[in-house]
C-alpha positions as CSV (number, residue, x, y, z in Angstrom):
1,X,-0.1,-0.2,0.1
2,X,1.0,3.3,-1.1
3,X,1.9,5.8,2.0
4,X,1.0,9.7,2.1
5,X,4.8,10.2,1.7
6,X,4.8,8.7,-1.8
7,X,1.7,9.3,-2.9
8,X,1.9,13.0,-2.7
9,X,5.6,13.0,-4.0
10,X,4.2,10.9,-7.3
11,X,1.5,13.0,-7.4
12,X,3.5,16.5,-7.9
13,X,5.9,15.6,-10.4
14,X,2.6,14.2,-12.7
15,X,1.4,17.3,-12.3
16,X,4.7,19.2,-13.0
17,X,4.5,21.1,-9.9
18,X,8.2,19.9,-9.0
19,X,10.7,20.0,-12.0
20,X,13.9,18.2,-11.7
21,X,16.8,19.3,-13.8
22,X,20.0,18.7,-12.4
23,X,22.0,19.5,-15.9
24,X,20.3,22.4,-15.9
25,X,19.8,24.0,-12.7
26,X,17.6,26.6,-11.8
27,X,18.0,29.9,-10.0
28,X,16.2,30.8,-6.7
29,X,15.5,34.1,-5.9
30,X,18.1,33.8,-3.2
31,X,20.9,33.1,-5.8
32,X,21.1,29.6,-5.3
33,X,21.9,27.3,-7.6
34,X,19.7,24.4,-7.6
35,X,18.3,21.4,-9.5
36,X,14.8,21.4,-8.2
37,X,12.3,24.0,-9.0
38,X,8.7,23.5,-6.7
39,X,5.7,25.1,-7.9
40,X,3.1,23.6,-4.7
41,X,0.6,26.4,-5.7
42,X,-0.4,24.4,-8.6
43,X,-1.5,21.5,-6.8
44,X,-5.5,23.7,-6.3
45,X,-5.7,23.1,-10.2
46,X,-6.0,19.0,-9.9
47,X,-9.1,18.0,-7.5
48,X,-6.6,14.3,-7.4
49,X,-4.1,15.6,-6.3
50,X,-5.4,18.1,-4.0
51,X,-7.5,15.3,-2.4
52,X,-4.5,13.1,-1.7
53,X,-2.4,16.1,0.0
54,X,-6.0,17.4,2.2
55,X,-6.7,13.6,3.1
56,X,-3.0,13.7,3.7
57,X,-2.5,16.5,6.1
58,X,-5.8,15.6,7.9
59,X,-4.3,12.3,9.3
60,X,-1.1,13.8,9.8
61,X,-2.5,16.5,12.0
62,X,-4.9,14.0,13.6
63,X,-1.9,11.8,14.7
64,X,0.1,14.7,15.5
65,X,-1.9,17.0,16.9
66,X,-5.4,15.8,18.4
67,X,-5.4,18.9,20.4
68,X,-5.6,21.0,18.0
69,X,-8.4,23.7,18.4
70,X,-7.5,26.3,15.2
71,X,-6.0,25.8,11.6
72,X,-4.0,28.3,10.3
73,X,-3.2,29.1,6.6
74,X,0.6,30.9,6.1
75,X,0.3,33.4,3.3
76,X,-0.4,32.9,0.7
77,X,-0.4,29.6,-0.5
78,X,-0.8,27.7,2.6
79,X,-4.5,29.4,2.7
80,X,-6.6,26.9,0.4
81,X,-5.0,24.2,2.2
82,X,-5.9,24.8,5.3
83,X,-9.4,25.9,4.4
84,X,-10.0,22.6,3.2
85,X,-8.4,20.6,6.0
86,X,-10.0,22.8,8.8
87,X,-13.5,22.2,6.8
88,X,-12.3,17.9,6.9
89,X,-11.6,18.4,11.0
90,X,-14.5,20.7,11.4
91,X,-12.6,23.4,12.9
92,X,-12.2,27.0,13.0
93,X,-9.5,28.7,10.5
94,X,-7.2,31.6,10.8
95,X,-4.7,33.5,8.3
96,X,-1.3,34.9,8.9
97,X,0.1,37.8,6.3
98,X,3.7,38.0,6.0
99,X,3.3,41.7,7.5
100,X,0.5,43.5,9.2
101,X,-1.7,45.1,6.8
102,X,-0.5,48.9,5.8
103,X,-4.3,50.0,6.1
104,X,-7.9,49.4,7.9
105,X,-6.9,47.6,11.6
106,X,-3.7,46.7,10.6
107,X,-4.4,42.6,11.4
108,X,-1.8,40.4,10.9
109,X,-4.1,37.5,11.4
110,X,-7.2,37.4,9.9
111,X,-10.1,35.1,10.8
112,X,-10.4,34.5,15.3
113,X,-8.0,33.4,17.5
114,X,-8.7,33.6,21.1
115,X,-5.8,33.9,23.6
116,X,-4.3,30.2,24.3
117,X,-5.9,28.6,21.6
118,X,-3.8,26.0,20.2
119,X,-2.7,26.2,16.4
120,X,-1.5,23.8,13.9
121,X,0.0,26.2,10.9
122,X,-0.2,25.0,7.5
123,X,2.0,25.7,4.3
124,X,3.2,24.6,1.2
125,X,6.2,24.0,1.3
126,X,9.3,24.5,3.8
127,X,13.2,25.5,2.9
128,X,15.0,27.2,4.9
129,X,11.7,27.7,7.3
130,X,12.1,31.2,7.5
131,X,8.8,32.8,6.1
132,X,6.4,30.5,8.0
133,X,8.6,30.7,11.1
134,X,7.5,34.5,11.0
135,X,4.0,33.4,10.9
136,X,4.7,31.5,14.0
137,X,6.1,34.3,16.0
138,X,3.3,36.6,14.8
139,X,0.6,33.6,16.1
140,X,2.2,33.3,19.6
141,X,2.5,37.2,19.9
142,X,-1.6,37.2,19.5
143,X,-1.2,34.9,22.5
144,X,-2.0,31.6,20.2
145,X,-0.4,28.3,21.3
146,X,1.6,27.0,18.5
147,X,1.2,23.0,18.8
148,X,3.1,22.5,15.2
149,X,3.6,23.3,11.6
150,X,2.7,20.7,8.8
151,X,4.0,21.2,5.0
152,X,2.8,19.2,1.9
153,X,6.7,19.7,1.2
154,X,10.4,19.8,2.6
155,X,13.4,20.2,0.9
156,X,15.0,18.3,4.0
157,X,17.4,21.0,4.1
158,X,20.0,21.0,8.2
159,X,19.0,25.1,7.7
160,X,15.0,24.4,8.4
161,X,16.3,21.2,11.3
162,X,18.5,24.3,12.8
163,X,15.8,27.5,12.7
164,X,12.6,25.4,13.8
165,X,14.9,23.9,16.6
166,X,16.0,27.4,17.5
167,X,12.4,28.6,17.6
168,X,11.1,25.8,20.0
169,X,8.7,24.9,17.1
170,X,8.0,21.0,15.9
171,X,7.5,20.7,11.8
172,X,6.3,17.7,9.8
173,X,5.8,17.8,6.6
174,X,4.1,15.3,3.8
175,X,6.9,14.2,1.8
176,X,9.9,15.2,1.6
177,X,12.6,16.3,-1.2
178,X,14.5,12.7,-0.3
179,X,11.3,10.6,-0.5
180,X,10.4,12.8,-4.3
181,X,13.8,12.1,-6.0
182,X,13.7,8.3,-5.2
183,X,9.8,8.8,-6.6
184,X,11.4,9.9,-9.3
185,X,13.7,7.5,-9.7
186,X,11.0,4.5,-9.8
187,X,9.4,6.1,-12.0
188,X,12.1,6.7,-14.7
189,X,11.8,9.9,-14.8
190,X,15.5,10.3,-13.7
191,X,18.5,8.1,-14.3
192,X,20.5,6.8,-11.6
193,X,23.2,9.5,-12.2
194,X,20.7,12.3,-11.9
195,X,19.5,10.9,-8.5
196,X,22.8,10.8,-7.4
197,X,23.7,14.6,-8.5
198,X,20.1,15.6,-7.0
199,X,21.5,13.9,-2.8
200,X,24.5,15.9,-3.5
201,X,23.0,19.3,-3.4
202,X,21.0,18.8,-0.6
203,X,23.7,17.5,1.2
204,X,25.4,21.3,0.7
205,X,22.7,23.4,-1.5
206,X,25.4,26.3,-1.2
207,X,28.5,25.0,-2.5
208,X,27.0,22.6,-5.0
209,X,28.3,22.7,-8.5
210,X,26.4,21.3,-11.5
211,X,27.8,18.4,-13.9
212,X,28.0,17.9,-17.3
213,X,26.4,14.1,-18.1
214,X,27.5,14.5,-21.4
215,X,30.9,13.9,-19.5
216,X,29.6,10.3,-18.5
């Protein structure tokens, strides 16, 4: 029986939400060269994959955070998934902006969050964890009790582990970079040599060098 980790990884690959190009890497906004590009926003357009993700997140939250009282979406990509999960769990929902509004009441958190309520935050993607940990800090500043963060996908980077540990925040992805590249290899989307290159990137993305596969 296929696990949610495997099913989500396969779904992301099938719809093109994740692209793997070890020989022609992408350049992230940070300037980092990467053999992977992820756009999980694409998942909202594919009901079958979307439902697999919702089912996975619901099962994950029930298992990891059974005391959750509020589901929070991290703006903007986490919002639709948080809405579907909150509906499935019959729980209130909030969403957290990257910064307070510059007009009106100047709120950073939309919806209703009562002091002491136990919150699980949902984001679509975790690289180093910076943006979602900003949402964690904002929720805690509003007196919410953040039980943890869940996401559709994580790049499995050690920087994220360090940042979540420093913020004393639990974090569980639905699927990971390691599972995804193994799934891609199993499906025949990448070669064994490309799999090895992709594994090397995760170990030290800041110093990763592209490899000319034509020479091998």
